[in-house]
C-alpha positions as CSV (number, residue, x, y, z in Angstrom):
1,I,116.0,56.7,-52.1
2,G,117.3,60.4,-52.7
3,E,114.0,62.0,-51.9
4,Q,113.4,60.5,-48.6
5,S,116.7,61.2,-47.9
6,T,116.3,64.9,-48.4
7,P,116.0,66.3,-44.6
8,G,113.2,68.4,-44.4
9,N,112.4,71.4,-42.1
10,V,108.4,71.6,-41.0
11,L,106.6,69.1,-39.4
12,I,103.6,69.0,-39.3
13,I,102.0,68.3,-35.2
14,D,98.1,68.7,-35.4
15,E,96.1,70.1,-38.5
16,A,94.6,73.2,-38.1
17,N,91.2,74.2,-37.5
18,R,88.9,76.7,-39.9
19,P,87.4,79.3,-37.9
20,V,83.5,79.8,-38.3
21,K,83.0,83.2,-36.8
22,P,85.4,86.3,-35.8
23,S,88.1,87.0,-33.3
24,K,87.2,90.4,-33.2
25,P,85.5,92.5,-32.4
26,N,84.1,90.5,-29.0
27,R,79.9,91.9,-29.4
28,K,79.2,90.2,-26.2
29,L,81.7,91.8,-24.3
30,I,81.2,95.4,-25.9
31,V,77.6,94.7,-24.4
32,V,78.1,94.1,-21.4
33,I,81.2,96.8,-20.9
34,G,78.9,99.5,-22.0
35,L,75.7,98.6,-19.7
36,I,78.3,98.8,-17.0
37,L,80.1,102.4,-17.7
38,G,76.6,103.7,-18.6
39,F,74.9,102.6,-15.3
40,G,77.7,103.7,-13.5
41,I,78.1,107.7,-15.3
42,G,74.5,107.9,-15.0
43,V,74.1,107.0,-10.8
44,G,77.3,108.9,-11.2
45,F,75.6,112.0,-12.9
46,A,72.7,111.4,-10.9
47,F,74.8,111.9,-7.2
48,I,76.5,114.1,-8.4
49,R,73.6,116.2,-9.4
50,N,71.4,116.0,-6.4
51,Y,74.7,116.7,-4.2
52,F,74.9,120.0,-5.5
53,D,71.1,120.8,-6.0
54,N,70.6,122.9,-3.0
55,T,66.5,123.5,-3.8
56,V,63.7,122.4,-2.0
57,K,62.9,119.0,-3.5
58,T,59.9,117.2,-1.0
59,P,58.4,118.3,1.9
60,E,61.1,116.5,4.5
61,D,63.6,119.5,2.8
62,I,61.6,121.8,4.6
63,Q,60.5,119.7,7.9
64,K,64.0,119.0,8.5
65,H,64.9,122.5,8.9
66,N,61.6,122.8,11.3
67,I,59.6,124.7,9.2
68,N,56.1,124.3,9.4
69,V,54.3,122.4,5.9
70,L,50.8,123.5,5.5
71,S,50.7,121.7,2.3
72,W,51.9,120.8,-0.6
73,I,50.4,121.5,-3.9
74,P,51.2,118.8,-6.8
75,K,51.8,119.3,-10.3
76,I,49.9,117.3,-12.0
77,E,50.7,115.7,-16.0
78,G,48.2,117.0,-18.3
79,I,47.2,120.4,-16.6
80,V,48.8,123.3,-18.5
81,D,50.6,126.0,-16.4
82,N,49.0,128.8,-18.7
83,K,46.7,131.8,-17.1
84,E,43.2,130.0,-18.6
85,F,43.8,127.6,-15.5
86,E,45.1,130.6,-12.9
87,F,42.1,130.0,-11.3
88,I,42.0,126.3,-10.6
89,V,39.4,126.4,-7.9
90,A,36.6,128.2,-10.3
91,S,37.7,126.4,-13.7
92,K,38.2,122.9,-12.6
93,S,37.0,122.2,-9.6
94,D,36.8,118.7,-9.6
95,S,40.7,118.8,-10.6
96,I,43.6,117.2,-7.8
97,Y,44.7,121.0,-7.5
98,S,41.4,121.8,-6.2
99,E,41.8,119.5,-3.7
100,A,44.8,120.3,-2.6
101,F,43.7,124.0,-2.0
102,R,40.4,122.9,0.0
103,A,42.6,120.3,2.1
104,L,45.2,123.8,2.7
105,R,42.2,125.8,3.7
106,T,41.2,123.1,5.9
107,R,44.9,123.8,7.5
108,I,44.9,127.7,7.2
109,Q,41.4,127.1,9.6
110,F,43.4,125.2,12.3
111,S,46.4,126.8,12.3
112,K,45.4,129.3,14.8
113,L,42.3,128.1,17.5
114,N,41.7,131.4,19.2
115,K,38.4,133.3,19.6
116,N,38.6,135.6,16.9
117,G,40.4,133.3,14.3
118,I,41.9,134.1,11.2
119,K,40.5,137.3,9.4
120,T,43.6,138.0,7.3
121,V,45.6,136.0,5.6
122,H,49.3,136.7,4.2
123,I,50.9,135.4,1.0
124,T,54.4,136.0,-0.2
125,S,57.2,134.1,-1.1
126,S,61.3,133.9,-1.4
127,T,61.8,135.1,-4.7
128,P,59.8,136.0,-8.1
129,Q,58.3,133.3,-10.0
130,E,56.7,131.4,-7.1
131,G,53.3,131.2,-7.7
132,K,52.6,132.8,-4.8
133,T,50.0,134.8,-6.8
134,T,48.4,132.0,-7.9
135,I,47.8,130.0,-4.7
136,A,46.8,133.1,-3.0
137,I,44.0,133.7,-5.3
138,N,42.8,129.9,-4.9
139,I,43.2,130.1,-1.3
140,A,40.9,133.2,-1.6
141,G,38.6,130.8,-4.0
142,S,38.0,128.2,-2.0
143,F,37.3,130.0,0.9
144,A,34.5,131.7,-1.0
145,Q,33.6,128.1,-1.5
146,T,32.5,127.9,1.6
147,N,30.2,130.4,1.0
148,K,32.4,132.9,3.3
149,K,32.7,136.7,2.0
150,V,35.7,137.4,1.4
151,V,38.5,139.9,-0.4
152,I,41.8,139.5,-2.4
153,V,43.8,142.8,-2.6
154,D,46.6,142.9,-4.4
155,C,49.6,144.8,-2.1
156,D,52.5,143.9,-4.6
157,L,53.4,147.7,-5.8
158,R,56.0,146.9,-7.2
159,K,54.9,144.0,-10.0
160,P,51.2,143.6,-9.3
161,R,49.9,141.1,-12.0
162,M,46.6,140.0,-10.3
163,H,44.2,142.4,-12.6
164,N,45.8,140.3,-15.2
165,V,44.6,137.1,-13.1
166,F,41.0,138.4,-13.3
167,K,41.0,140.1,-16.5
168,A,40.3,143.4,-15.1
169,Q,41.8,147.4,-15.1
170,R,44.1,148.1,-12.7
171,F,42.9,151.7,-11.5
172,P,41.7,152.3,-9.7
173,G,42.9,150.4,-6.9
174,F,43.2,150.8,-3.3
175,T,46.6,153.1,-3.6
176,D,44.1,155.7,-5.5
177,Y,41.7,155.3,-2.5
178,F,44.6,156.1,-0.2
179,L,45.3,159.5,-2.0
180,G,41.5,159.9,-2.2
181,N,40.6,160.3,-6.1
182,T,37.7,158.0,-5.9
183,D,35.5,156.0,-3.3
184,F,35.8,152.8,-1.6
185,E,32.8,151.1,-3.6
186,T,34.7,151.6,-6.8
187,I,37.4,150.0,-5.9
188,V,36.2,146.6,-4.9
189,N,35.2,144.1,-8.1
190,K,33.2,141.4,-8.6
191,S,35.3,137.9,-9.3
192,E,33.2,135.3,-11.0
193,L,33.4,133.0,-8.4
194,P,30.4,134.5,-5.8
195,N,31.2,135.5,-2.8
196,L,34.7,136.4,-4.1
197,D,35.4,140.2,-4.4
198,F,39.1,141.5,-5.4
199,I,40.9,144.7,-5.2
200,T,43.5,145.6,-7.5
201,C,47.0,147.6,-6.6
202,G,46.0,151.2,-8.5
203,T,48.2,153.6,-9.2
204,I,52.1,152.2,-8.1
205,P,53.7,154.9,-5.8
206,P,57.1,155.9,-5.5
207,N,57.5,155.0,-1.8
208,P,55.5,151.7,-1.9
209,S,57.2,150.5,1.6
210,E,55.3,153.3,4.0
211,I,52.1,153.4,2.0
212,L,52.0,149.7,3.5
213,G,53.0,150.7,7.1
214,S,50.9,153.8,7.4
215,D,47.5,154.0,9.4
216,Q,45.4,154.4,6.0
217,M,46.8,151.0,5.8
218,L,45.5,150.0,8.9
219,T,42.6,151.7,9.0
220,F,41.2,150.3,5.3
221,L,42.2,146.7,6.8
222,E,40.2,147.4,9.1
223,K,37.1,149.0,7.2
224,L,37.7,145.3,5.7
225,K,37.7,143.1,8.2
226,A,33.9,144.6,8.7
227,K,32.5,143.7,6.0
228,Y,34.5,140.6,4.9
229,D,35.1,137.7,6.5
230,L,38.8,137.2,5.4
231,I,41.1,139.0,3.6
232,V,43.4,137.5,1.6
233,I,46.7,139.6,0.9
234,D,48.8,139.0,-1.9
235,S,52.7,140.3,-1.5
236,P,56.3,141.4,-2.9
237,P,59.1,138.6,-1.8
238,V,60.1,138.6,1.0
239,I,63.6,138.8,0.3
240,A,63.4,142.1,-2.5
241,V,61.6,144.0,-0.4
242,T,60.3,144.8,3.5
243,D,57.0,145.4,1.9
244,S,55.7,141.8,3.0
245,E,58.0,141.9,6.5
246,I,55.5,145.3,7.3
247,L,52.8,143.6,6.2
248,S,53.4,140.0,7.9
249,R,53.4,142.5,11.2
250,I,49.4,143.4,10.2
251,S,48.1,140.2,9.4
252,D,46.6,137.0,11.6
253,A,48.6,134.5,9.5
254,T,51.1,134.8,6.8
255,I,52.0,131.9,4.1
256,L,55.8,131.5,2.6
257,V,55.0,129.9,-1.2
258,V,58.3,127.6,-2.8
259,A,58.5,125.9,-5.1
260,S,60.1,122.7,-5.5
261,G,63.6,122.2,-7.3
262,E,63.5,125.6,-8.0
263,T,63.4,127.5,-4.7
264,E,66.8,127.7,-2.4
265,L,67.3,125.9,0.8
266,E,69.3,129.1,1.9
267,L,66.8,131.3,0.8
268,M,63.5,129.8,2.1
269,K,65.4,129.4,5.6
270,K,66.2,133.0,5.3
271,S,62.8,134.4,4.1
272,H,62.1,132.3,7.4
273,E,63.9,134.0,9.4
274,L,62.5,137.5,8.1
275,L,58.7,136.4,8.9
276,Q,59.6,135.0,12.6
277,H,58.8,138.2,14.7
278,E,57.1,139.6,17.7
279,S,53.7,139.3,15.8
280,N,53.9,135.2,15.4
281,S,51.9,135.5,12.2
282,F,53.7,132.6,10.3
283,I,52.1,129.7,10.1
284,G,53.9,127.4,7.6
285,V,55.3,126.9,4.6
286,V,53.2,125.7,1.0
287,L,55.1,123.7,-1.4
288,N,53.6,124.9,-4.8
289,K,55.1,122.6,-8.4
290,F,55.3,119.3,-6.3
291,S,56.0,116.8,-8.9
292,F,54.8,113.0,-7.5
293,R,56.8,111.6,-10.0
294,S,59.9,113.0,-8.9
295,G,59.4,113.0,-5.3
296,Y,56.7,110.4,-4.0
297,G,57.4,107.7,-7.0
298,S,55.6,105.2,-5.1
299,Y,52.6,107.9,-4.6
300,Y,52.4,108.6,-8.3
301,K,50.4,105.8,-9.4
302,Y,47.9,106.6,-6.8
303,Y,47.3,110.3,-7.9
304,Y,47.3,109.4,-11.9
305,Y,44.6,106.8,-11.4
306,Y,42.3,109.3,-9.0
307,S,42.9,112.0,-12.1
308,Q,41.9,109.4,-15.0
309,N,38.9,107.6,-12.8
310,R,38.3,112.3,-13.1
311,D,38.8,112.8,-16.4
312,T,36.5,108.7,-17.3
313,S,33.5,110.3,-14.9
314,K,33.6,113.6,-16.9
315,K,33.9,112.2,-19.9
316,L,31.2,110.0,-19.5
317,S,29.1,112.4,-17.9
318,T,29.3,114.8,-21.4
319,K,28.2,112.0,-23.1
320,K,24.9,111.4,-20.9
321,A,24.5,114.6,-21.2
């Protein structure tokens, strides 16, 4: 009676449930939030990077500025960009690179339809390291493969590099011929490709622009035209010096090389303006180092498939031999 009469201060309304899992951390919620934040940050970074990236990436970036695109040289995975592969039409004639140069060759041939045709092709770029020398050598090689007599002249009297590609001496060159230090036959060198000769720059003069714009240069080109079907001229970047402007005025066709992801749009437009003059030699732009994976993702699988087939057929032919 005494125990029951003692009032209590605790009243059990419901029995407690024993927890079977921790209340925190909520891993599912953390994963979902992480995915959303990661996706949002990635998309935002890509948008900001693309917004502030003012370089040429695809042929459409060039065409929307009303500049003609002659061709693009693809950047294929597995081909190392070194001196051994710079003359790609000679060392790997069955590669995608060589096929691209053959397409470029065709477009150059049909860029100007006149009775005399194109006898001199001038290659330049906006800035250094865009691949103009590589493009010039392979254009010359692709034309030589059609049984045309071709000569390539290194007119980059600032930083000549063509002699390194052909593994030849820089001396004597055409500047030494101008000075009367050697004869014409001495400066003409044979390349590993039939029908293709090359002439190095020789001694670098203190006045390159005056040399290239002289009457001697015009006489020299006329002499080459009498001996060869095509003359390819490699020149310095057009933004840096005036040499390329001078050469574009005495050439039948001028090509501007731009590098995908490297050449700024403003520099490309400025170069185009400098090459537009009364001689009307400018025929278009070649987009070099173009990556189909980043530029045309849906097309990349076809190029990958094509290059894989080429590699497989080459291995099979080697085994049979």
